[in-house]
Structure formats: structure tokens, C-alpha cells
LOMAR-505171 format. One record per residue (C-alpha): residue number from 0; residue in one letter; x, y, z. Coordinates in steps of 0.001 Angstrom, whole numbers, plus 524288, in hexadecimal, padded with zeros to 5 digits. Each point is the difference from the previous one (the first is absolute). Layout:
BEGIN
  seq  type   east  north     up
  NUM     A      X      Y      Z
...
//
This chain:
BEGIN
  seq  type   east  north     up
    0     M  1B889  992C2  D63AC
    1     A  80A54  7F57C  7FD2D
    2     A  80ACB  809A6  8034B
    3     D  7F92D  80411  80C89
    4     I  7FF67  7F1EE  804BF
    5     N  80DA5  7FC5A  7FB12
    6     A  7FAF4  7F4AD  7F7DC
    7     F  80B19  80024  7F601
    8     V  80EB5  7FF2A  8013B
    9     T  8021D  80254  7F170
   10     E  7F640  80555  7F626
   11     E  80463  7FBB2  7F28A
   12     R  7F80A  7F9D5  7F53D
   13     I  80171  7F385  7F84D
   14     E  7F693  80118  7F4BB
   15     G  7F795  7F473  7FC8A
   16     D  7FE22  7FA41  7F278
   17     A  7F781  80A05  7F91D
   18     D  7FA86  7F5B1  7F6E0
   19     A  7FBFE  7F6A5  80ABA
   20     A  7F19C  7FD01  80127
   21     G  7FBB1  7F9ED  80CA0
   22     P  7FB93  8022B  80DED
   23     L  80BEF  80837  80390
   24     A  800D1  80876  7F3D0
   25     D  80289  80E02  80494
   26     A  7FFBF  7FBF5  80E64
   27     T  809DD  8065F  8091C
   28     V  807AE  7F770  8096A
   29     A  807BC  80390  80C2B
   30     V  80ACB  7F62D  802E5
   31     K  805CF  7FCA9  80D3A
   32     D  80E2C  8041D  80099
   33     N  80570  7F245  801BB
   34     I  7FBBE  7FBD1  7F253
   35     S  80AAD  80265  7F5FB
   36     T  7FDBF  80A01  7F546
   37     E  80A38  80192  7F55F
   38     G  80621  80D84  80046
   39     I  7F7FB  80499  80BAF
   40     R  805C6  7FF56  80D92
   41     T  7FADB  7F581  808F4
   42     T  8032B  8030B  80E2B
   43     C  7F89D  7F615  80864
   44     G  7FD84  80BAB  808E2
   45     S  80E2D  7FF4F  80479
   46     E  80C19  8088F  80018
   47     M  8072D  7F3B5  7FBFE
   48     L  7F9D8  800BE  7F272
   49     A  7FD00  80E8B  7FF66
   50     D  80722  8015B  7F2F2
   51     Y  7FE35  7F256  7FA75
   52     V  7FAD5  7FF7F  7F201
   53     P  7FCC5  7F23F  7FB19
   54     P  804D1  7FBD3  7F280
   55     Y  7F374  7F86B  7FD62
   56     S  7F193  7FFE2  8034D
   57     A  7F8A5  7F5C6  807C5
   58     T  7F77A  7F6AD  7F843
   59     V  7F3B3  80615  805C5
   60     I  80405  80D64  7FADB
   61     D  801E0  7FACC  7F23A
   62     R  7F2DC  7F92A  8008B
   63     L  7F918  80C4B  80492
   64     T  805D9  808D9  7F5A6
   65     D  7FDAD  7F5CC  7F563
   66     A  7F1B3  80070  80434
   67     G  7FFB1  80EB7  7FE11
   68     A  80181  8048C  80E11
   69     T  808DE  80B7C  8032F
   70     V  80866  80003  80C28
   71     V  7FF4D  80D69  8067B
   72     G  809B5  7FE4F  80B11
   73     K  80667  7F7F0  80A94
   74     T  7F8E7  80005  80CEC
   75     N  804DF  801A4  80DCF
   76     M  8014E  7F401  80899
   77     D  80559  7FB06  80CD2
   78     E  80E94  7FDF7  7FE40
   79     F  80226  7F331  7F8A9
   80     G  7F1C3  7FCC2  802FD
   81     M  8029F  7FF04  80E92
   82     G  7F4B5  80685  806EA
   83     T  7F146  80110  80114
   84     T  7FE68  80EC8  7FF3D
   85     T  808DC  805BC  7F542
   86     E  80705  807B4  80A77
   87     T  80D30  7F90F  7FF39
   88     S  802D6  805BB  7F284
   89     A  80C6D  807F9  7FEBB
   90     F  7F7DC  809CB  7F84B
   91     G  7F679  80312  80AE7
   92     P  7F2D0  7FA3C  80372
   93     T  7F460  7FF37  7F6F2
   94     R  7F32D  8055D  8054E
   95     N  7F2BF  7F9A2  7FEAE
   96     P  7F76E  807BB  7F668
   97     V  7F400  7FCA9  8083A
   98     D  805FF  80665  80C12
   99     T  80D49  8064A  7FE3A
  100     D  8031A  7FEB2  80E6F
  101     R  7FFEF  7F13F  7FE64
  102     V  8087C  7F608  7F90E
  103     P  7FBE6  7F9C9  7F321
  104     G  804A8  7F28A  80444
  105     G  80BB0  7F93F  7FA3A
  106     S  808CE  7FC83  7FA8E
  107     S  7F92E  8037E  7F327
  108     G  7FA24  80C31  8061C
  109     G  8041C  80925  7F51B
  110     S  7F93C  7F788  7F5D5
  111     A  7F335  7FF2D  8078D
  112     A  8006E  80E77  80353
  113     A  8025A  8039E  7F1B9
  114     V  7F3DF  7F872  7FBCA
  115     A  7F7B9  80525  80B3B
  116     A  8043C  80DF6  7FCDF
  117     G  7FD06  7FE85  7F17D
  118     A  80E3E  801A5  7FBE9
  119     A  7FF84  7F323  7F868
  120     D  7F535  7F72C  7FB04
  121     V  80665  7F3C9  8057B
  122     A  80CBA  7FC48  806A7
  123     L  8095C  7F4EE  80284
  124     G  804B4  7FC40  80D73
  125     S  806F2  7F447  805AF
  126     D  7FA7D  7F7A0  80ADB
  127     T  8093D  7F898  8090B
  128     G  7F75E  7FF45  80C0F
  129     G  7F495  808B1  7FC4F
  130     S  806B8  80B89  7F99C
  131     V  7F5D7  8015C  7F533
  132     R  7F40B  7FC97  80815
  133     C  80365  80850  80BF4
  134     P  80117  80D07  7F8BA
  135     A  7F444  7FC73  7F79B
  136     A  7F81B  7FE57  80C7D
  137     F  8052D  80C63  8066A
  138     C  7FDCB  80857  7F3D3
  139     G  7F2C0  7FA7B  7FC3D
  140     V  803F0  7F9AD  7F31A
  141     V  80160  7F222  7FAB7
  142     G  80C95  7F80A  800C1
  143     I  802D7  7F248  7FB1E
  144     K  80AEB  7F71E  804C6
  145     P  800D4  7F55D  7F580
  146     T  80348  7F1B6  8020E
  147     Y  80EB2  7FE39  800DA
  148     G  8047C  7FCC5  7F235
  149     L  7F4E2  806B8  7F8BB
  150     V  80757  80CC7  7FD90
  151     S  80E42  80138  7FC30
  152     R  8094B  8052B  80A49
  153     Y  80A8E  802D2  7F5D8
  154     G  80474  80DE8  80297
  155     L  7FA77  800A0  80DC9
  156     I  80B06  80377  80966
  157     A  7FF4A  7F4FD  809C7
  158     Y  7FC8D  8010E  80E56
  159     A  7FB43  7F229  802EA
  160     N  7FFBD  7F7B8  7F3B2
  161     S  7F753  7F4EF  804BB
  162     L  7F538  80916  804AD
  163     E  7FEBC  80BCE  7F724
  164     Q  7F78B  80241  7F414
  165     I  7FD43  80BD8  7F77F
  166     G  7F1A0  803AF  8005C
  167     P  7F6A7  80A5E  7FAC7
  168     I  7F94C  80B0F  8075B
  169     A  7F439  806ED  7FA34
  170     G  7F39E  80743  80315
  171     T  7F72E  7F49E  7FC92
  172     V  800D9  7F133  7FFFA
  173     E  7FE2E  7FF66  7F150
  174     E  80B09  809A0  7FD93
  175     A  8094D  7F88B  808EA
  176     A  7FC4B  7F335  7F95D
  177     A  8024D  8061E  7F29C
  178     V  80DE6  80346  80411
  179     L  801B5  7F21E  804EF
  180     D  7FB84  7FAE5  7F2B9
  181     V  80B37  80779  7F9B2
  182     I  80B16  7FCEC  80973
  183     A  7FCD1  7F1BD  80331
  184     G  8064F  7F490  7F915
  185     D  80C21  7F7E0  7FE4C
  186     D  80CE6  8071F  7FE1B
  187     P  80C7F  7F948  7FB46
  188     H  807C1  809F1  807EE
  189     D  7F9D7  7FB5D  80CC4
  190     G  800C7  7F1A5  803AE
  191     T  7F5B8  801B8  80A9E
  192     T  7F51D  80320  7F65C
  193     R  7F69D  7F548  7FBF8
  194     D  7FAA1  7FBDF  7F2E3
  195     L  7F186  80097  8032B
  196     S  7FB67  7F852  7F425
  197     G  800DC  7F32B  80772
  198     I  7F93D  804FF  80C5B
  199     E  7F14B  7FEA2  7FF5C
  200     G  7F8F4  80CDA  80267
  201     A  80C93  8079A  8021C
  202     A  7FEAF  808C6  7F420
  203     P  7F1CD  802F2  7FC83
  204     E  7FE10  80179  7F14E
  205     A  7F883  80CB4  80177
  206     G  80A43  80589  8094F
  207     Y  7FFA9  80412  80E2B
  208     A  7F91B  80CEE  7FD68
  209     A  7F452  7F8C4  7FA4F
  210     A  7FE61  7F913  80D15
  211     A  7FC73  80CE4  80693
  212     D  7F194  7FD3E  7FDE8
  213     G  7FB95  7FFC8  80E46
  214     D  7FA0D  7F265  7FEC4
  215     V  8024A  7F955  80D1B
  216     D  7F382  7F801  8003D
  217     G  803AB  7F2D6  805EF
  218     M  80DBF  80423  803C7
  219     T  80499  7FB80  80D6F
  220     I  807B3  809B3  80826
  221     G  8081F  7FB72  80B7B
  222     V  80106  8095D  80B7F
  223     P  80BAD  7FCA9  808BF
  224     T  7FE4D  8043C  80DFC
  225     E  80EB2  8018E  801D1
  226     L  8008F  80B3C  7F61E
  227     F  7F53E  8079A  806DE
  228     D  80477  7FE1C  80E10
  229     G  80704  80BF9  80523
  230     A  7FC51  808BE  7F488
  231     D  7FAB3  80D9E  80259
  232     E  7F155  7FEE3  8028A
  233     R  7FD23  80A7D  7F5D8
  234     V  8077D  7F832  7F5C8
  235     V  7F922  7F35A  8039E
  236     E  7F28F  8063F  7FF26
  237     T  802D2  805DC  7F2A3
  238     V  8054F  7F332  7FA99
  239     E  7F49A  7F82D  80577
  240     D  7F6A2  80934  7F90C
  241     A  80728  7FD79  7F32F
  242     I  7FF4D  7F149  80212
  243     A  7F17D  8013F  802F8
  244     A  7FE79  806DC  7F2EB
  245     L  80624  7F424  7F965
  246     E  7F640  7F74A  806EC
  247     A  7F509  80897  7FB02
  248     R  804BB  7FD39  7F233
  249     G  7FF46  7F14D  801D0
  250     A  80D0C  7FC6E  80620
  251     E  8009E  7F6E1  80B98
  252     T  808EC  8027D  80B95
  253     T  8059D  7F63C  80973
  254     E  808EA  801CC  80BA0
  255     I  80D20  7F93B  7FE73
  256     S  80C53  7FED9  80805
  257     L  80DF9  8024B  7FB65
  258     P  807BE  7FD86  80C7E
  259     S  80D1F  8016E  7F92F
  260     V  7FDED  80E55  7FCAD
  261     E  80265  803A3  80E1F
  262     H  80E57  7FD05  7FD1E
  263     A  80045  805E2  7F252
  264     V  805BD  80D41  80395
  265     Q  80B37  7F9DE  80798
  266     A  802F2  7F654  7F50D
  267     Y  7FED4  80A6B  7F596
  268     Y  80984  8096B  80647
  269     V  80A48  7F594  8029C
  270     I  7FF6D  7FB65  7F1D2
  271     A  7FF07  80D96  7FA09
  272     M  80B1F  8058A  8081B
  273     A  8088F  7F431  7FD3B
  274     E  7FDF5  80183  7F16B
  275     A  80210  80EAE  80102
  276     S  80D12  7FE5C  806DC
  277     S  80470  7F785  7F4A9
  278     N  7FA48  8085E  7F50F
  279     L  8051B  80CE3  80536
  280     A  80DE3  7FACA  80170
  281     R  801F2  803F9  7F1CC
  282     F  7FFBF  80E57  803CC
  283     D  80E58  800F9  80389
  284     G  80443  80CA8  7F977
  285     V  807C4  7F8B2  7F5A7
  286     R  7F6D8  7FC0B  7F515
  287     Y  7F52A  80A2D  8008F
  288     G  7F91D  8091D  8091E
  289     H  80561  80937  80A46
  290     R  80E77  7FF56  80327
  291     S  8063E  805BD  80C28
  292     D  80B43  809AB  7FED8
  293     S  80712  7F88D  80AC2
  294     D  80EC2  7FEC5  7FE3C
  295     G  80087  7F3BA  80844
  296     N  801B3  7F1EB  7FBB0
  297     W  7F54D  7F862  7F8FB
  298     N  7F95A  7FB92  80C84
  299     E  7FF76  80DF1  80510
  300     S  7FB14  8053F  7F2FD
  301     F  7F5B5  7F534  7FF4A
  302     A  7FB2C  80332  80DB1
  303     E  7FFC6  80EAD  7FD83
  304     T  7F8B4  7FE35  7F322
  305     R  7F53C  7F815  80666
  306     E  7FF69  808E5  80BE2
  307     E  7FDEB  80BD6  7F731
  308     G  7F771  7F986  7F5BC
  309     F  7F611  7F87D  80829
  310     G  7F5BC  805A4  8090F
  311     A  7FCF2  7FB47  80DBD
  312     E  7F52E  7F659  7FC6C
  313     V  80832  7F97A  7F568
  314     K  80B83  7FEBA  80950
  315     R  7F710  7FA0A  80A45
  316     R  7FAE9  7F5B3  7F68F
  317     I  80D78  7FCAD  7FABE
  318     L  80526  7FDF4  80DC6
  319     L  7F467  7F7B1  80428
  320     G  80068  7F80F  7F373
  321     T  80E92  7FD80  80113
  322     Y  7FE1E  7FBDD  80E20
  323     A  7F532  7F673  7FC39
  324     L  808D6  7F9B3  7F5D6
  325     S  80C43  7FF9F  80856
  326     A  80645  7F397  80506
  327     G  7F8C7  7FADF  80BBB
  328     Y  7F382  80776  7FD25
  329     H  7FC2D  7FB5B  7F259
  330     D  7F8EC  7F40C  80558
  331     K  7FA4A  80774  80B74
  332     Y  7F9C1  80AD7  7F7EA
  333     Y  800B5  7FE84  7F132
  334     E  7FC87  7F19C  7FF44
  335     K  7F4CD  801B5  8098E
  336     A  7FAFC  80B64  7F7F1
  337     Q  7FFFF  7F767  7F3F1
  338     D  7F881  7F596  8078F
  339     A  7F5F5  80A41  803D3
  340     R  7FF28  80430  7F1C9
  341     A  7FCB4  7F218  7FC04
  342     W  7F593  7FFA0  80A9B
  343     V  7F9CD  80C85  7FACE
  344     R  7FFBE  7FA43  7F259
  345     Q  7F9B2  7F370  804E1
  346     D  7F595  80778  80798
  347     F  7FC00  80796  7F3E6
  348     E  7FFF8  7F3E2  7F76A
  349     A  7F6EF  7F953  809AC
  350     A  7F72C  80BF0  80086
  351     F  7FEBC  80086  7F13C
  352     D  7FA9B  7F23E  80001
  353     D  7F3AA  8061B  805C8
  354     V  7FFDF  80E62  7FC13
  355     D  802A3  807F9  7F3BF
  356     V  80642  80BE5  80662
  357     V  8046C  80432  80D83
  358     A  7FB98  80D6D  804BD
  359     S  805D4  808CB  80A76
  360     P  8038B  80E28  802AC
  361     T  80BB1  8039D  7F794
  362     M  805D7  807D0  80B25
  363     P  7FB8F  7FE2B  80E11
  364     V  80182  80E8D  802AD
  365     L  7FC7E  80D0C  7F9EB
  366     P  80AE7  807C7  7F94F
  367     F  80A70  80439  809AC
  368     E  802B0  80E45  8028A
  369     L  80CF4  8046B  7FA3E
  370     G  80B29  7FC88  80923
  371     E  7F76D  7F78E  808AC
  372     S  806AE  7F2FB  7FD65
  373     L  80DFD  80427  7FD09
  374     D  80464  7FEFC  80E1B
  375     D  7F929  7F2F8  801D1
  376     P  80430  7F6C0  7F510
  377     L  7F986  7F45B  8069C
  378     R  7F2D0  806A9  7FEDE
  379     M  80297  80236  7F185
  380     Y  803BD  7F1B1  7FE0B
  381     L  7F3CE  7FB12  80704
  382     A  7F75C  80836  7F715
  383     D  80386  7F650  7F52D
  384     A  7F942  7F4C0  80712
  385     N  7F520  7FE76  7F601
  386     T  807DB  801D5  7F394
  387     T  80C42  7F7C9  8022C
  388     P  7F929  7F2A3  7FF9B
  389     A  7FCF0  80152  7F16E
  390     N  80E62  80299  7FD09
  391     L  80497  7F493  8083F
  392     A  7F672  7F712  7F8E5
  393     N  802B2  80653  7F295
  394     L  7F16F  8027F  7FE10
  395     P  7F8B4  80AC9  7F8BF
  396     A  7F953  80A86  8080A
  397     I  7F8CF  80C9B  7FD51
  398     S  7FC96  80BC0  8085B
  399     V  7F37F  80707  7FC44
  400     P  7F9EE  80BB0  806F6
  401     A  7F621  7FB1D  809FC
  402     G  7FB7D  80D6C  80475
  403     E  80493  80A3E  80990
  404     A  80175  8012A  80EA7
  405     D  80108  80DA0  805CB
  406     G  80213  80511  7F239
  407     L  80BAB  7F710  7FD77
  408     P  8008D  7F4EC  7F60A
  409     V  7FEBA  7F1BF  80422
  410     G  803EF  7F4D2  7F70E
  411     L  7FA17  7F26B  7FEA1
  412     Q  80A01  7F58F  7FC7D
  413     L  7FC14  7F427  7F7F1
  414     V  809C2  7F4D6  7FEA7
  415     G  7FE55  7F55C  7F5CE
  416     P  8064C  7F2F4  7FCA7
  417     K  80C22  7FFB1  7F76E
  418     F  7FD51  8066D  7F2E4
  419     G  7F248  8032C  804C0
  420     E  800D4  80E3F  7FBD4
  421     E  7F365  7FECB  7F837
  422     T  7F87F  7FC53  80C51
  423     I  80548  80ADA  8089F
  424     V  7FDB6  80A0D  7F542
  425     R  7F1DD  7FB8E  7FEC8
  426     A  7FDB7  8009A  80EAB
  427     A  806AF  80D37  8016D
  428     S  7F7E0  805C7  7F507
  429     A  7F3AD  7FC0F  80752
  430     V  804B0  80793  80BE8
  431     E  802A7  80BAE  7F758
  432     D  7F27E  7FF77  7F9C4
  433     R  7F816  7FF35  80C7B
//
């Protein structure tokens, strides 16, 4: 099935510690192909890195194998994480196991599809603006985007450093939380990680998986109107039914307003593209990656290398990001985007004074048909409206299956306060148990 849906770019194994005893002993893990694996090629879904083999493994890989998990392959993805459908990959699109005429979401579509198809017990993805939660929702599985700083980014090939986090994808909330238990924690190789010992409630003694007990009695759930407006009616109805199930288990719901999120997509794409234009400058054909056979001077060779190595969506984002950072436009676009980001963060902080979690549809639409959004990038960008706010505010969020509409999966997103993973895991497990 995994081959039929093109879930993997490379199928090679990294064996886990055979003597390990723990929640991931003997578990199989599919790993998104932008997470470095020593001795196994890591392509980022791009011709630019089609033959790149890292000399080291990411911290999360070492932690998984030390816990007994076995990596079974590197999964397909939108090129350099730039996409919402896993169709911009240089290695062809991944298909949704639920309906192979539809996309699995992106950019971690291969990881979600591998779990949904039973090709791996759990998977790792990376989430820059929803890239774990979107495919989890479209494929009917669970995806967690951790608080920024909870999980090491060492070995993750960067797209937008200030936004992205590695996160788990699994069939159940408890399984995803068990992976999070293993990969979370301070890492001396990554200065953005946090020592959680001094943050009250940030690292539950029993672990995140133990929080998947479905106990939401007394929990307050904020429902922001802005994240429901404009969503497909079938999605809204399915998500509202899931929220009603939480109420039936003792949770309270209250309508809240997050006015800043109406500007989140615009702010997100300016910031993400600006950071991408800087990060991808390293792919010049000199140090690593694809190199053009051009006989011209360095400038010509550099241009030819990037023309041949990058796909259309990556080129588009590099150009837009460079434009936003250029003289005369930095203040007009990039600085305003950062102001909007601060506004989003403030809105959520104010909301969490009154509620425990914020609930919304993960994706405002049902899974796209293959090819449907490729000719309309703006439509693809706008589909991230509900997921990007959590990345801008550096907050934890989870997508859990809410049900189906017309036979297609619908995800419920739950966003928590910083290092509030325990709370969102508990709430998501209640949805799962209904």
C-alpha cells in the first residue's frame, strides 16, 4: 500500500536498541525526509538534495532508536516543506490512503500517509505552518505540533527557523504522546530548546502519554468564531459534533474572539518566505547538493544550479521572501508581519487567561483532489488559515480525528498555552474516546 501511494522516498532501516525497554520498544517509525539520518540520503523532496547523505543523525533520531524504535524509511514531502498537499515533491505526489484520488495534506504528507496505510506504527513530521496537523487531519490520524523549544531541531534541514518544530504522527493520541515523551527535552546541540525543569507543569512526571485519560471534566474550551467563519459547512458540522461530545464529558465551552488571526496567513507567509530565502541561499552548488554542468562563470553556474535544483513552488517562495527583505520593502512587509505575529501571540495569551484550550477545525476544507490546488497557489496558502496562528505564537497544537464528512476525514484542532502539551493531549483523548 505504501508503494501504491508513494509514501516513501527511501526505504532503509535504522535498527533500534534491541535491549531498550519502553513505550517505543519494537515500534516502527517513518521519518520525514528533511530530518537527517546518518548514512541514509535525506532529500527534502528536492532534486537539489537528491543524492545528499548526511554524516550525522538528528537528535530526535538518536532518541527514538535509543528507546528501541526502528526507522523504516524516509517519507515523501513537499519540496523543502513548501506546500500543503505533498504534490510539490520532486519524487512525485503522495496519495491519500483514504481516497487515492485526493492529496494527503502536507508538507508531511508521506509521514501521515504511511501511518494511515499501516506502513509504520508512528511517524515524525515537521510543522512550520501546519505541516504535521494538516496531513494528520486529511489522513484521519493524530498529529502534534509541540511548543517551540520542546523538541530539538538539531538535524532538521531548515525552512523557517523561528516557526518550525518536529512533531509526532500516530494512529492514536496516546501513541503520538508516547513519541513526544521520547523526543522532547533540552538538547545542547540546539540553543532554541528549553530546560523544562524550571517551568511549572511543562514536563509532567508521568509523561505526556499518561495524560491521554479522556478526563476533561471542568476543562474550559474556547471556540473562536474567526476560525470557523468561511470553513466548509460539512467540516464545521463535524467539528461542532466533536466539541459537543467534549461538553457531554463535562467540559465547558465559551465563544471567544481572536481578531488577529484574520491576518495570520499573510504574516506567516511573509515571515516564512523571508526566512526561506535566507536558509536556501546555502544551496549554491559549491558545498553540497546538486551542481550544474554549466561552463560559465560562478554567477552563471550558481543561477543554473538553482534553476535546475529547485522546483516552481520553492522558487516562488525564495523570490517573494527576497523581495520582502529587500531595501525599501523590509519595513513595509517584514516588520509589519512581525508586528502581526506579536498581535497573534497577545490574543492567545489573553484567551488563555479564561480558557484551557482553543478548539477549531484543523483544516477549513476537505482533502483536495490531486492537482486541484497546484494551479492556484493562493488557494493552497489560504487553506493554512487555522494552523498558522499556533506557529506564529509558538504554541502547542494537536489535530485529532473529529469524524468524517462525505467519507473523508475531518480533524479537530486543539491549541494550548506554552508547554501545555499535557492539556491538549488530555482533551484530544476525550474526542478520540467518544
